[in-house]
C-alpha positions in Angstrom: 26.9 44.7 -46.3 24.2 43.0 -44.2 20.9 44.9 -44.2 19.3 45.7 -40.9 15.8 44.2 -40.8 12.9 46.4 -40.1 11.2 46.3 -36.7 7.6 46.2 -35.9 5.4 49.3 -36.6 6.0 51.7 -33.7 3.1 53.2 -31.8 2.6 57.0 -32.0 3.7 59.1 -29.1 0.0 59.8 -28.4 -0.7 56.1 -28.0 2.0 55.6 -25.3 1.1 54.7 -21.8 2.9 56.5 -19.0 6.2 54.6 -18.4 7.1 53.1 -15.1 10.6 51.9 -16.0 13.5 52.6 -18.4 15.8 49.9 -19.7 19.1 51.3 -20.9 21.6 49.6 -23.2 25.2 50.3 -22.1 27.7 50.1 -25.0 27.2 53.1 -27.3 24.4 54.4 -25.2 25.9 55.1 -21.7 29.6 54.6 -22.5 31.7 55.4 -25.5 32.8 51.9 -26.5 31.5 51.0 -29.9 34.7 51.7 -31.9 36.8 49.9 -29.2 34.5 46.8 -29.5 34.7 46.9 -33.3 38.5 47.1 -33.2 38.7 44.2 -30.7 36.4 42.0 -32.9 38.3 43.0 -36.1 41.6 41.9 -34.5 40.1 38.6 -33.2 38.6 37.8 -36.6 41.9 38.6 -38.3 43.6 36.2 -35.9 41.3 33.5 -37.1 41.9 34.2 -40.8 39.1 36.6 -41.5 40.2 40.1 -42.6 37.0 42.1 -42.3 36.9 45.9 -42.9 36.2 47.9 -39.7 33.0 49.5 -40.9 31.5 46.1 -41.5 32.4 44.9 -38.0 31.1 48.1 -36.5 27.7 47.6 -38.0 27.3 44.4 -36.0 28.2 45.9 -32.6 25.3 45.8 -30.3 24.9 42.1 -30.9 26.5 39.5 -28.6 29.2 37.2 -29.8 26.7 34.4 -30.4 24.9 36.6 -33.0 28.0 38.5 -34.4 30.4 35.7 -35.1 28.1 33.7 -37.5 27.9 36.8 -39.7 31.6 36.5 -40.5 32.5 32.8 -40.2 31.3 30.1 -42.5 29.4 27.3 -40.8 32.3 24.8 -40.8 34.7 27.3 -39.2 32.1 28.5 -36.8 31.6 25.0 -35.5 35.3 24.4 -35.3 36.7 27.7 -34.0 33.8 29.9 -33.0 34.1 29.4 -29.3 37.9 29.8 -29.4 37.5 33.1 -31.3 35.0 34.4 -28.7 37.4 33.5 -25.9 40.3 35.2 -27.7 38.2 38.4 -28.2 37.1 38.4 -24.6 40.7 38.2 -23.3 41.9 40.8 -25.8 39.1 43.2 -24.7 40.0 42.7 -21.1 43.7 43.2 -21.7 43.8 46.0 -24.3 40.5 47.8 -24.6 38.3 47.8 -21.5 40.3 50.4 -19.6 39.9 52.9 -22.5 36.1 53.0 -22.2 34.6 56.3 -21.0 31.1 57.4 -20.0 29.2 59.7 -22.4 28.5 63.2 -21.1 25.3 63.3 -19.2 25.0 59.5 -18.8 24.8 59.4 -15.0 22.7 62.6 -14.8 20.2 61.0 -17.2 19.8 58.0 -14.9 19.4 60.3 -11.9 16.8 62.4 -13.7 14.9 59.2 -14.6 14.8 58.2 -10.9 13.7 61.7 -9.9 10.8 61.2 -12.4 9.8 58.1 -10.6 11.1 55.6 -13.1 12.6 52.3 -12.1 15.9 51.9 -13.9 17.9 48.8 -15.2 20.8 48.4 -17.5 20.1 46.0 -20.3 23.5 44.6 -21.4 24.6 41.3 -22.9 28.2 41.9 -21.8 30.0 39.6 -19.5 29.5 39.9 -15.7 33.0 41.4 -15.5 32.4 44.0 -18.2 29.0 45.0 -16.8 30.5 45.4 -13.3 33.3 47.5 -14.8 30.8 49.8 -16.6 28.6 50.2 -13.5 31.7 51.3 -11.5 32.7 53.6 -14.3 29.2 55.2 -14.4 28.9 55.2 -10.6 25.2 54.3 -10.9 24.7 51.4 -8.6 22.6 53.5 -6.2 20.2 54.4 -9.0 19.6 50.9 -10.4 17.0 48.2 -9.7 19.5 45.9 -11.4 21.3 45.0 -14.6 21.6 42.1 -17.0 24.6 40.2 -18.3 25.2 37.5 -20.9 24.3 35.0 -18.2 20.7 36.2 -18.3 20.0 35.3 -21.9 20.2 32.2 -24.0 20.4 34.5 -27.1 21.8 38.0 -27.3 20.3 41.0 -29.2 18.5 41.3 -31.6 16.6 38.5 -29.7 14.4 39.7 -26.9 16.0 37.7 -24.0 18.0 40.6 -22.5 15.1 43.0 -22.4 12.8 40.3 -21.0 15.3 39.8 -18.2 15.6 43.5 -17.7 11.8 43.8 -17.4 11.9 41.3 -14.6 14.5 43.5 -12.8 12.2 46.5 -12.9 9.0 44.6 -12.3 7.2 46.3 -15.1 5.0 45.0 -18.0 6.4 45.7 -21.5 3.9 48.4 -22.3 5.0 50.4 -19.2 8.7 50.4 -20.0 10.9 52.3 -22.4 14.2 51.1 -23.8 17.0 53.4 -24.6 19.6 52.2 -27.1 22.0 53.2 -29.8 21.7 50.4 -32.4 19.0 48.8 -34.5 19.8 45.6 -32.7 18.6 47.3 -29.4 15.3 48.4 -31.1 14.6 45.1 -32.7 15.3 43.2 -29.4 13.2 45.6 -27.3 10.4 45.5 -29.9 10.3 41.7 -29.8 9.9 42.0 -26.0 7.0 44.4 -26.5 9.0 47.4 -25.4 9.2 50.8 -27.2 12.7 52.2 -27.9 14.2 55.7 -27.8 17.2 55.8 -30.1 20.5 57.6 -29.5 22.9 58.5 -32.3 25.9 58.1 -30.1 26.6 54.6 -31.4 27.1 55.8 -34.9 24.0 54.4 -36.6 21.9 56.7 -38.8 18.6 58.1 -37.7 16.9 56.4 -40.6 18.2 53.0 -39.5 17.1 53.5 -36.0 13.6 54.5 -37.1 13.3 51.6 -39.5 14.1 49.3 -36.6 11.3 50.7 -34.5 12.6 53.7 -32.5 9.8 56.1 -31.6 12.1 59.1 -30.9 15.7 59.9 -31.6 18.3 62.0 -29.7 21.9 62.8 -30.2 23.1 61.1 -27.0 22.5 60.9 -23.3 23.1 64.7 -22.7 20.5 65.6 -25.4 17.9 63.2 -24.0 18.6 64.7 -20.6 18.2 68.2 -21.8 14.8 67.4 -23.5 13.7 64.9 -20.9 10.4 66.6 -20.0 9.2 66.4 -23.7 10.6 62.9 -24.3 8.7 59.5 -24.2 10.4 58.9 -20.8 8.2 61.6 -19.2 4.9 61.2 -21.1 1.7 60.8 -19.3 
């Protein structure tokens, strides 16, 4: 099992500046899709001769394909078949899985509450343009957003910082004035490398310990829990 690397030391809540913006991951954070993504990747890997147990695949969800596929393919096969595997997985996702995605309870209301608190809001996703557009429609949040990111906005997906750097540009905020919300250590590592603090959600299936080790400054069960405790959360500090 691949170990999740530790993130940078997180600042204490007392050290936090009042946020101006919130950058929200989507899969596992706003929509219930982690298991679906894991099953699609497992099926794609099996098609290319790699029979990987579902829990091992699931632990990599939150990364983009450019970071996930090399975990499971040896270098020679990666060079020969990596792009074909990603194309197969993308078509499989579109055909078999995407329509099964559902929003988490409280997801849209959390974005609305963030806007009411004066925060600028962006979705920080490394999904394809089609997938991000689908999730935006599913969540019905376009009127609440400054914008969103897709895989086209990053040379490298999470845990590299590119997606969060692009999301910061959407909300026009410096890193120290933004908060990321994500469900995986890969979110926290990517945000931390962009200089952004992360609030972790347990809705993606990672353990609280793993999220804290990756740098999360606070942990909530899911969007509804963060919404219920919004006024005492890092999103409302200052």
